[in-house]
C-alpha positions, 0 to 999 in steps of 0.5 A: 609430102605435097605433090603440088610443086612437082606437079606444077613443074611437070605440067609446065614442062609437058605443055609449055606456054600452052599451060596458063593455069593449074587447079590446086586446092587452096590448102596446098598453096604455099609461098614456094608454090606461088613463087614458082607458079609466078616465075613460070607464068602460071596462075593457080586456080582454085575450084570451089565446086562441091564442099566450099560452095555448099558451105558458102550456100549454108552461110559458112564462108571459111573455106572460101575466105581461105581460098581468096587469101591463098594467092591463087589467081583464078576461082571457080564457083557456082555462087559468084555473087556471094563470092564477089561479096565475100571478096569485097568484104575481105578487101575493104 
């Protein structure tokens, strides 16, 4: 079972209004998780350091495409220029 939704609820209950973002794999983001995060006022943050960034550097942006389409509100990368270009491509 996916633990992202219970984890989000636990973190919000523990940290209250101090919690404004939670790191989650883009592959774990579901409509239910997005809805709950929005209702709680918490942004979902995708950390692309590691494999997604390495793939992007090699010319394979598929993991980042998925992340950008996931509904997350924050992204971390070591390649902001490539990610920005990919985001522009997806929104044009």
